KOLFI-116045 format. One record per atom (N, C-alpha, C): x, y, z; atom name; chain. Coordinates in Angstrom, 3 decimals, always signed. Each point is the difference from the previous one (the first is absolute). Layout:
+----------+----------+----------+----+---+
!        u !        v !        w !  a ! c !
+----------+----------+----------+----+---+
!        X !        Y !        Z ! CA ! A !
...
+----------+----------+----------+----+---+
This chain:
+----------+----------+----------+----+---+
!        u !        v !        w !  a ! c !
+----------+----------+----------+----+---+
!  -95.321 ! -310.109 !  +50.864 !  N ! A !
!   +0.303 !   +1.399 !   -0.069 ! CA ! A !
!   +1.836 !   -0.086 !   -0.821 !  C ! A !
!   +0.896 !   -0.761 !   +0.846 !  N ! A !
!   +1.322 !   +0.214 !   -0.495 ! CA ! A !
!   +0.245 !   -1.613 !   -0.544 !  C ! A !
!   +0.862 !   -0.196 !   -0.993 !  N ! A !
!   +0.733 !   -1.081 !   -0.632 ! CA ! A !
!   +0.548 !   -0.989 !   +1.142 !  C ! A !
!   +0.165 !   -1.057 !   -0.180 !  N ! A !
!   +0.778 !   -1.082 !   +1.066 ! CA ! A !
!   +1.216 !   +0.624 !   -0.218 !  C ! A !
!   +0.870 !   +0.018 !   +1.055 !  N ! A !
!   +1.297 !   -0.030 !   +0.010 ! CA ! A !
!   +0.556 !   +1.536 !   -0.208 !  C ! A !
!   -0.858 !   +1.011 !   +0.081 !  N ! A !
!   +0.553 !   +1.549 !   +0.197 ! CA ! A !
!   +0.615 !   -0.103 !   +1.153 !  C ! A !
!   +1.004 !   +0.971 !   +0.032 !  N ! A !
!   +0.756 !   +0.460 !   +1.085 ! CA ! A !
!   -0.716 !   +1.215 !   +0.702 !  C ! A !
!   -0.054 !   +0.030 !   +1.261 !  N ! A !
!   -0.520 !   +1.260 !   +0.417 ! CA ! A !
!   +0.594 !   +0.740 !   +0.984 !  C ! A !
!   +0.441 !   +1.435 !   -0.330 !  N ! A !
!   +0.678 !   +0.892 !   +0.780 ! CA ! A !
!   -0.507 !   +0.959 !   +0.745 !  C ! A !
!   +0.336 !   +0.489 !   +1.237 !  N ! A !
!   -0.779 !   +1.312 !   +0.506 ! CA ! A !
!   +1.158 !   +0.731 !   +0.135 !  C ! A !
!   -0.393 !   +1.229 !   -0.718 !  N ! A !
!   +0.883 !   +1.214 !   +0.165 ! CA ! A !
!   +0.149 !   +0.584 !   +1.351 !  C ! A !
!   +1.275 !   +0.185 !   +0.400 !  N ! A !
!   +0.213 !   +0.237 !   +1.652 ! CA ! A !
!   -0.211 !   +1.594 !   +0.162 !  C ! A !
!   +0.094 !   +0.697 !   -0.999 !  N ! A !
!   -0.188 !   +1.465 !   +0.011 ! CA ! A !
!   -1.514 !   +0.436 !   -0.139 !  C ! A !
!   -0.454 !   +0.806 !   +0.665 !  N ! A !
!   -1.500 !   +0.346 !   -0.357 ! CA ! A !
!   +0.103 !   +0.833 !   -1.250 !  C ! A !
!   -1.360 !   +0.041 !   -0.688 !  N ! A !
!   +0.303 !   +0.893 !   -1.396 ! CA ! A !
!   -1.494 !   +0.630 !   +0.223 !  C ! A !
!   -0.027 !   +1.004 !   -0.901 !  N ! A !
!   -1.011 !   +0.836 !   -0.364 ! CA ! A !
!   -1.276 !   -0.565 !   -0.606 !  C ! A !
!   -1.192 !   -0.577 !   +0.688 !  N ! A !
!   -1.070 !   -0.626 !   -0.567 ! CA ! A !
!   -0.658 !   +0.793 !   -1.260 !  C ! A !
!   +0.536 !   +1.031 !   -0.133 !  N ! A !
!   -0.842 !   +0.817 !   -1.198 ! CA ! A !
!   +0.744 !   -0.606 !   -1.420 !  C ! A !
!   +1.193 !   -0.571 !   +0.207 !  N ! A !
!   +0.878 !   -0.585 !   -1.147 ! CA ! A !
!   -1.088 !   -1.080 !   -0.828 !  C ! A !
!   +0.133 !   -0.266 !   -1.287 !  N ! A !
!   -0.603 !   -0.938 !   -0.500 ! CA ! A !
!   +0.952 !   -0.833 !   -0.838 !  C ! A !
!   -0.499 !   -0.701 !   -1.161 !  N ! A !
!   +0.853 !   -1.168 !   -0.674 ! CA ! A !
!   +1.430 !   +0.475 !   -0.458 !  C ! A !
!   +0.145 !   +1.133 !   -0.614 !  N ! A !
!   +1.215 !   +0.274 !   -0.608 ! CA ! A !
!   +1.117 !   +0.291 !   +1.028 !  C ! A !
!   -0.737 !   +0.821 !   +1.200 !  N ! A !
!   +1.146 !   +0.532 !   +0.926 ! CA ! A !
!   +0.378 !   -1.080 !   +0.908 !  C ! A !
!   -1.172 !   -0.967 !   +0.125 !  N ! A !
!   +0.335 !   -1.093 !   +1.020 ! CA ! A !
!   +1.160 !   -0.962 !   -0.818 !  C ! A !
!   -0.267 !   -0.054 !   -1.489 !  N ! A !
!   +0.979 !   -0.789 !   -0.626 ! CA ! A !
!   +1.505 !   +0.383 !   +0.154 !  C ! A !
!   +0.096 !   +1.510 !   -0.090 !  N ! A !
!   +1.151 !   +0.526 !   -0.181 ! CA ! A !
!   +0.458 !   -0.111 !   +1.711 !  C ! A !
!   -0.548 !   -0.247 !   +0.985 !  N ! A !
!   +0.575 !   -0.282 !   +1.602 ! CA ! A !
!   +0.449 !   -1.374 !   -0.304 !  C ! A !
!   -0.739 !   -1.066 !   -0.607 !  N ! A !
!   +0.303 !   -1.516 !   -0.016 ! CA ! A !
!   +1.208 !   +0.227 !   -0.729 !  C ! A !
!   +0.553 !   +0.413 !   -1.146 !  N ! A !
!   +1.112 !   +0.144 !   -0.673 ! CA ! A !
!   +1.251 !   +0.753 !   +0.660 !  C ! A !
!   -0.251 !   +1.170 !   +0.334 !  N ! A !
!   +0.913 !   +0.876 !   +0.611 ! CA ! A !
!   +0.264 !   -0.167 !   +1.478 !  C ! A !
!   -0.863 !   -0.283 !   +0.869 !  N ! A !
!   +0.334 !   +0.043 !   +1.341 ! CA ! A !
!   +0.020 !   -1.758 !   +0.695 !  C ! A !
!   -0.752 !   -0.900 !   -0.806 !  N ! A !
!   +0.040 !   -1.220 !   +0.547 ! CA ! A !
!   +0.875 !   -0.789 !   -0.944 !  C ! A !
!   +0.439 !   +0.309 !   -1.217 !  N ! A !
!   +0.738 !   -0.602 !   -0.874 ! CA ! A !
!   -0.608 !   -1.278 !   -0.696 !  C ! A !
!   -1.181 !   +0.092 !   -0.273 !  N ! A !
!   -0.622 !   -0.982 !   -0.649 ! CA ! A !
!   -0.911 !   +0.371 !   -1.267 !  C ! A !
!   -0.342 !   -0.747 !   -0.668 !  N ! A !
!   -0.803 !   +0.376 !   -1.530 ! CA ! A !
!   -1.558 !   -0.502 !   +0.473 !  C ! A !
!   -0.555 !   +1.064 !   -0.272 !  N ! A !
!   -1.625 !   -0.037 !   +0.403 ! CA ! A !
!   -0.533 !   -1.040 !   -0.598 !  C ! A !
!   +0.266 !   -0.328 !   -1.245 !  N ! A !
!   -0.786 !   -0.964 !   -0.986 ! CA ! A !
!   +0.576 !   -1.403 !   +0.039 !  C ! A !
!   +0.954 !   -0.396 !   +0.899 !  N ! A !
!   +0.743 !   -1.136 !   +0.316 ! CA ! A !
!   -0.905 !   -1.203 !   +0.774 !  C ! A !
!   -1.214 !   +0.476 !   +0.461 !  N ! A !
!   -0.693 !   -1.003 !   +0.547 ! CA ! A !
!   +0.013 !   +0.213 !   +1.576 !  C ! A !
!   +0.244 !   +0.877 !   +0.507 !  N ! A !
!   +0.110 !   +0.281 !   +1.521 ! CA ! A !
!   -1.348 !   +0.915 !   +0.238 !  C ! A !
!   -0.115 !   -0.086 !   +1.263 !  N ! A !
!   -1.106 !   +0.759 !   +0.807 ! CA ! A !
!   +0.657 !   +0.690 !   +1.280 !  C ! A !
!   -0.308 !   +1.311 !   -0.303 !  N ! A !
!   +0.747 !   +0.979 !   +0.725 ! CA ! A !
!   -1.026 !   +0.772 !   +1.033 !  C ! A !
!   +0.046 !   -0.180 !   +1.133 !  N ! A !
!   -0.754 !   +0.594 !   +1.120 ! CA ! A !
!   +0.454 !   +1.357 !   +0.516 !  C ! A !
!   -0.510 !   +1.252 !   -0.104 !  N ! A !
!   +0.144 !   +1.135 !   +0.378 ! CA ! A !
!   -0.730 !   +0.213 !   +0.973 !  C ! A !
!   +0.616 !   +1.170 !   +0.952 !  N ! A !
!   -1.104 !   +0.540 !   +1.299 ! CA ! A !
!   +0.397 !   +1.340 !   +0.002 !  C ! A !
!   -0.774 !   +0.796 !   +0.565 !  N ! A !
!   -0.053 !   +1.328 !   +0.643 ! CA ! A !
!   +0.965 !   +0.143 !   +1.089 !  C ! A !
!   +0.502 !   +1.094 !   +0.560 !  N ! A !
!   +0.634 !   +0.238 !   +1.189 ! CA ! A !
!   -0.847 !   -0.442 !   +1.367 !  C ! A !
!   -1.209 !   +0.445 !   -0.115 !  N ! A !
!   -0.976 !   -0.424 !   +1.244 ! CA ! A !
!   -0.371 !   -1.651 !   -0.072 !  C ! A !
!   +0.168 !   -0.715 !   -0.851 !  N ! A !
!   -0.139 !   -1.547 !   -0.077 ! CA ! A !
!   -1.666 !   -0.088 !   -0.559 !  C ! A !
!   -0.781 !   +0.939 !   -0.161 !  N ! A !
!   -1.416 !   -0.240 !   -0.248 ! CA ! A !
!   -0.444 !   -0.517 !   -1.522 !  C ! A !
!   +0.768 !   +0.347 !   -0.654 !  N ! A !
!   -0.166 !   -0.102 !   -1.375 ! CA ! A !
!   +1.126 !   -0.953 !   -0.529 !  C ! A !
!   -0.659 !   -0.853 !   -0.946 !  N ! A !
!   +1.406 !   -0.896 !   -0.794 ! CA ! A !
!   -0.590 !   +0.002 !   -1.436 !  C ! A !
!   +0.884 !   -0.316 !   -1.019 !  N ! A !
!   -0.190 !   -0.146 !   -1.483 ! CA ! A !
!   +1.211 !   -1.332 !   -0.373 !  C ! A !
!   -0.925 !   -1.092 !   -0.436 !  N ! A !
!   +0.546 !   -0.981 !   -0.894 ! CA ! A !
!   +0.234 !   +0.236 !   -1.244 !  C ! A !
!   +1.208 !   -0.001 !   -0.620 !  N ! A !
!   -0.153 !   +0.128 !   -1.555 ! CA ! A !
!   +0.869 !   -1.387 !   -0.434 !  C ! A !
!   -0.469 !   -0.324 !   -1.148 !  N ! A !
!   +0.190 !   -1.284 !   -0.784 ! CA ! A !
!   -0.294 !   +0.384 !   -1.181 !  C ! A !
!   +0.680 !   -1.005 !   -0.951 !  N ! A !
!   -0.018 !   +0.095 !   -1.757 ! CA ! A !
!   -0.516 !   -1.139 !   -0.015 !  C ! A !
!   -1.301 !   -0.196 !   -0.973 !  N ! A !
!   -0.812 !   -1.007 !   -0.375 ! CA ! A !
!   +0.353 !   -0.377 !   -1.472 !  C ! A !
!   +0.917 !   +0.171 !   -0.551 !  N ! A !
!   +0.230 !   -0.294 !   -1.368 ! CA ! A !
!   -0.584 !   +0.927 !   -1.013 !  C ! A !
!   -1.050 !   +0.490 !   +0.549 !  N ! A !
!   -1.061 !   +1.055 !   -0.812 ! CA ! A !
!   +0.191 !   +1.455 !   +0.406 !  C ! A !
!   +0.629 !   +0.051 !   +1.286 !  N ! A !
!   -0.021 !   +1.491 !   +0.350 ! CA ! A !
!   +0.219 !   -0.228 !   +1.675 !  C ! A !
!   +0.281 !   +1.631 !   +0.437 !  N ! A !
!   +0.320 !   -0.042 !   +1.493 ! CA ! A !
!   -1.352 !   -0.022 !   +0.942 !  C ! A !
!   +0.022 !   -0.728 !   +0.730 !  N ! A !
!   -1.194 !   -0.023 !   +1.188 ! CA ! A !
!   +0.171 !   +0.482 !   +1.245 !  C ! A !
!   -0.724 !   +0.673 !   +0.610 !  N ! A !
!   +0.143 !   +0.673 !   +1.295 ! CA ! A !
!   -1.334 !   -0.600 !   +0.963 !  C ! A !
!   +0.376 !   -0.346 !   +1.124 !  N ! A !
!   -0.723 !   -0.239 !   +1.051 ! CA ! A !
!   +0.199 !   +1.214 !   +0.918 !  C ! A !
!   -0.817 !   +0.652 !   +0.491 !  N ! A !
!   +0.040 !   +1.132 !   +1.001 ! CA ! A !
!   -1.153 !   -0.214 !   +1.270 !  C ! A !
!   +0.466 !   -0.140 !   +1.045 !  N ! A !
!   -0.818 !   -0.211 !   +1.040 ! CA ! A !
!   +0.427 !   +0.984 !   +1.569 !  C ! A !
!   -1.237 !   +0.555 !   +0.436 !  N ! A !
!   +0.252 !   +0.971 !   +1.211 ! CA ! A !
!   -0.504 !   -1.114 !   +1.158 !  C ! A !
!   +0.490 !   +0.597 !   +1.115 !  N ! A !
!   -0.513 !   -0.866 !   +1.348 ! CA ! A !
!   -1.083 !   +1.231 !   +0.449 !  C ! A !
!   -1.112 !   -0.706 !   +0.436 !  N ! A !
!   -0.817 !   +0.909 !   +0.937 ! CA ! A !
!   +0.564 !   +0.436 !   +1.146 !  C ! A !
!   +0.399 !   -1.224 !   +0.543 !  N ! A !
!   +0.846 !   +0.517 !   +1.351 ! CA ! A !
!   +1.335 !   -0.633 !   -0.098 !  C ! A !
!   +0.930 !   +0.280 !   +0.840 !  N ! A !
!   +1.486 !   -0.344 !   +0.496 ! CA ! A !
!   +0.776 !   +0.115 !   -1.105 !  C ! A !
!   +1.262 !   -0.787 !   -0.106 !  N ! A !
!   +1.159 !   -0.025 !   -0.998 ! CA ! A !
!   +0.322 !   -1.336 !   -0.576 !  C ! A !
!   +0.502 !   +0.113 !   -1.163 !  N ! A !
!   +0.469 !   -1.283 !   -0.472 ! CA ! A !
!   +1.159 !   -0.245 !   +0.582 !  C ! A !
!   +0.511 !   -1.421 !   +0.317 !  N ! A !
!   +1.224 !   -0.224 !   +0.604 ! CA ! A !
!   +0.965 !   -0.551 !   -1.162 !  C ! A !
!   +0.845 !   +1.305 !   -0.726 !  N ! A !
!   +0.910 !   -0.460 !   -0.817 ! CA ! A !
!   +1.101 !   -0.782 !   +0.366 !  C ! A !
!   +0.523 !   -0.910 !   -1.039 !  N ! A !
!   +0.707 !   -0.950 !   +0.774 ! CA ! A !
!   +0.633 !   -0.049 !   +1.392 !  C ! A !
!   -0.107 !   -1.042 !   +0.823 !  N ! A !
!   +0.900 !   +0.086 !   +1.324 ! CA ! A !
!   +1.395 !   +0.351 !   +0.009 !  C ! A !
!   +0.532 !   -0.615 !   -0.875 !  N ! A !
!   +1.712 !   -0.113 !   +0.227 ! CA ! A !
!   +0.530 !   +0.438 !   -1.465 !  C ! A !
!   +0.279 !   +1.611 !   +0.126 !  N ! A !
!   +0.767 !   +0.532 !   -1.100 ! CA ! A !
!   +1.219 !   +0.000 !   +0.141 !  C ! A !
!   +1.038 !   -0.796 !   -0.751 !  N ! A !
!   +1.254 !   +0.237 !   +0.029 ! CA ! A !
!   +0.520 !   +1.435 !   -0.084 !  C ! A !
!   +0.920 !   +0.151 !   +0.726 !  N ! A !
!   +0.509 !   +1.776 !   -0.288 ! CA ! A !
!   +0.471 !   +0.141 !   -1.195 !  C ! A !
!   -0.624 !   +1.141 !   -0.483 !  N ! A !
!   +0.595 !   +0.367 !   -1.417 ! CA ! A !
!   -1.062 !   -0.491 !   -0.916 !  C ! A !
!   -0.571 !   -0.817 !   -0.026 !  N ! A !
!   -0.744 !   -0.733 !   -0.952 ! CA ! A !
!   -1.288 !   +0.703 !   -0.782 !  C ! A !
!   +0.056 !   +0.070 !   -1.362 !  N ! A !
!   -1.107 !   +0.656 !   -0.382 ! CA ! A !
!   -1.446 !   -0.445 !   -0.333 !  C ! A !
!   +0.307 !   -1.340 !   -0.152 !  N ! A !
!   -1.218 !   -0.915 !   +0.222 ! CA ! A !
!   +0.268 !   -1.608 !   +0.577 !  C ! A !
!   -1.135 !   -0.559 !   +0.544 !  N ! A !
!   +0.242 !   -1.041 !   +0.547 ! CA ! A !
!   -0.865 !   -1.084 !   -0.632 !  C ! A !
!   +0.315 !   -1.282 !   -0.094 !  N ! A !
!   -0.994 !   -0.813 !   -0.737 ! CA ! A !
!   -0.767 !   -0.527 !   +1.167 !  C ! A !
!   -1.334 !   -0.125 !   -0.465 !  N ! A !
!   -0.937 !   -0.749 !   +0.641 ! CA ! A !
!   -0.871 !   -1.140 !   -0.559 !  C ! A !
!   -0.574 !   -0.900 !   +0.808 !  N ! A !
!   -0.699 !   -0.995 !   -0.735 ! CA ! A !
!   -1.295 !   +0.567 !   -0.453 !  C ! A !
!   -0.749 !   -0.535 !   -0.826 !  N ! A !
!   -1.640 !   +0.158 !   -0.393 ! CA ! A !
!   -0.786 !   -0.167 !   +1.406 !  C ! A !
!   +0.190 !   -0.822 !   +0.915 !  N ! A !
!   -0.659 !   -0.001 !   +1.260 ! CA ! A !
!   +0.134 !   +1.195 !   +0.740 !  C ! A !
!   +1.153 !   +0.352 !   -0.158 !  N ! A !
!   +0.357 !   +1.208 !   +1.209 ! CA ! A !
!   -0.769 !   +1.220 !   -0.667 !  C ! A !
!   -0.003 !   +0.249 !   -1.344 !  N ! A !
!   -0.784 !   +1.175 !   -0.642 ! CA ! A !
!   -1.387 !   -0.197 !   +0.189 !  C ! A !
!   -0.483 !   -1.297 !   +0.128 !  N ! A !
!   -1.316 !   -0.095 !   -0.076 ! CA ! A !
!   -0.514 !   +0.071 !   +1.542 !  C ! A !
!   +0.777 !   -0.308 !   +1.043 !  N ! A !
!   -0.150 !   +0.527 !   +1.336 ! CA ! A !
!   +0.158 !   +1.331 !   +0.137 !  C ! A !
!   +0.890 !   +0.628 !   -0.431 !  N ! A !
!   +0.298 !   +1.378 !   +0.072 ! CA ! A !
!   -1.220 !   +0.823 !   -0.519 !  C ! A !
!   -0.934 !   -0.456 !   -0.985 !  N ! A !
!   -0.762 !   +0.745 !   -0.754 ! CA ! A !
!   -1.210 !   -0.286 !   +1.364 !  C ! A !
!   +0.052 !   -1.035 !   +0.578 !  N ! A !
!   -1.405 !   -0.176 !   +0.802 ! CA ! A !
!   +0.156 !   +0.741 !   +1.302 !  C ! A !
!   +1.367 !   +0.563 !   +0.159 !  N ! A !
!   +0.186 !   +0.588 !   +1.275 ! CA ! A !
!   +0.242 !   -0.806 !   +1.223 !  C ! A !
!   +0.520 !   -1.220 !   -0.240 !  N ! A !
!   +0.223 !   -1.093 !   +1.023 ! CA ! A !
!   +1.161 !   +0.372 !   +0.878 !  C ! A !
!   -0.324 !   -0.868 !   +0.950 !  N ! A !
!   +1.104 !   +0.246 !   +1.363 ! CA ! A !
!   +1.453 !   -0.195 !   -0.379 !  C ! A !
!   +1.029 !   +0.814 !   +0.383 !  N ! A !
!   +1.471 !   +0.178 !   -0.012 ! CA ! A !
!   +0.262 !   -1.553 !   +0.203 !  C ! A !
!   -0.222 !   -0.644 !   +0.985 !  N ! A !
!   +0.470 !   -1.375 !   +0.192 ! CA ! A !
!   -0.210 !   -1.126 !   -0.909 !  C ! A !
!   -1.366 !   +0.250 !   -0.836 !  N ! A !
!   -0.148 !   -0.672 !   -1.085 ! CA ! A !
!   +0.890 !   +0.084 !   -1.067 !  C ! A !
!   +0.547 !   +1.204 !   -0.245 !  N ! A !
!   +0.688 !   +0.362 !   -1.314 ! CA ! A !
!   +1.419 !   -0.529 !   +0.480 !  C ! A !
!   +0.486 !   -0.072 !   +1.386 !  N ! A !
!   +1.309 !   -0.711 !   +0.327 ! CA ! A !
!   -0.171 !   -1.139 !   -0.497 !  C ! A !
!   -0.849 !   -0.919 !   +0.465 !  N ! A !
!   +0.070 !   -1.365 !   -0.266 ! CA ! A !
!   -0.132 !   -0.358 !   -1.493 !  C ! A !
!   -0.623 !   +0.888 !   -0.824 !  N ! A !
!   -0.293 !   -0.127 !   -1.154 ! CA ! A !
!   +1.464 !   +0.330 !   -0.691 !  C ! A !
!   +0.689 !   +0.742 !   +0.424 !  N ! A !
!   +1.615 !   +0.300 !   -0.416 ! CA ! A !
!   +0.969 !   -1.065 !   +0.336 !  C ! A !
!   -0.338 !   -0.552 !   +1.243 !  N ! A !
!   +0.834 !   -1.379 !   +0.341 ! CA ! A !
!   -0.175 !   -1.036 !   -0.811 !  C ! A !
!   -1.084 !   -0.327 !   -0.462 !  N ! A !
!   -0.542 !   -1.031 !   -1.011 ! CA ! A !
!   +0.885 !   +0.401 !   -1.317 !  C ! A !
!   -0.125 !   +0.927 !   -0.420 !  N ! A !
!   +0.672 !   +0.343 !   -1.173 ! CA ! A !
!   +1.365 !   -0.187 !   -0.087 !  C ! A !
!   +0.593 !   +0.619 !   +1.238 !  N ! A !
!   +1.651 !   -0.106 !   +0.069 ! CA ! A !
!   +0.377 !   -1.639 !   -0.150 !  C ! A !
!   -0.672 !   -0.450 !   +0.809 !  N ! A !
!   +0.203 !   -1.629 !   +0.149 ! CA ! A !
!   -0.292 !   -1.014 !   -1.276 !  C ! A !
!   -0.799 !   +0.555 !   -0.828 !  N ! A !
!   -0.475 !   -0.747 !   -1.433 ! CA ! A !
!   +1.420 !   +0.707 !   -0.842 !  C ! A !
!   +0.545 !   +1.093 !   +0.139 !  N ! A !
!   +1.266 !   +0.145 !   -0.688 ! CA ! A !
!   +0.960 !   -0.618 !   +0.419 !  C ! A !
!   -0.122 !   -0.198 !   +1.158 !  N ! A !
!   +1.670 !   -0.915 !   +0.462 ! CA ! A !
!   -0.304 !   -1.487 !   -0.194 !  C ! A !
!   -0.996 !   -0.336 !   -0.269 !  N ! A !
!   -0.320 !   -1.421 !   -0.534 ! CA ! A !
!   +0.638 !   -0.428 !   -1.550 !  C ! A !
+----------+----------+----------+----+---+
């Protein structure tokens, strides 16, 4: 789905899920300080955390993955630094998030990511 080595960010503020490509690209530029075509994946969520959209650019155009949970809520990153507009997460964390996996498993994945960076 994504090229190897792409950075993945989760937007910390909820967005209107009716927004599509151009408006989400604008949020990436204006609010997250990024460039939507630079090889990053950005995860957006709604206020109730029942919907997520992942947006990335695959060299040929923008791609959106949109998912709605039947029950429960997504666990948007566990530790959000104060004032952060986005939080970097690992590919594994996003896959677990999309599967609706338990919060404790997400914590463990995050710790592994931090230890790899420190090494």
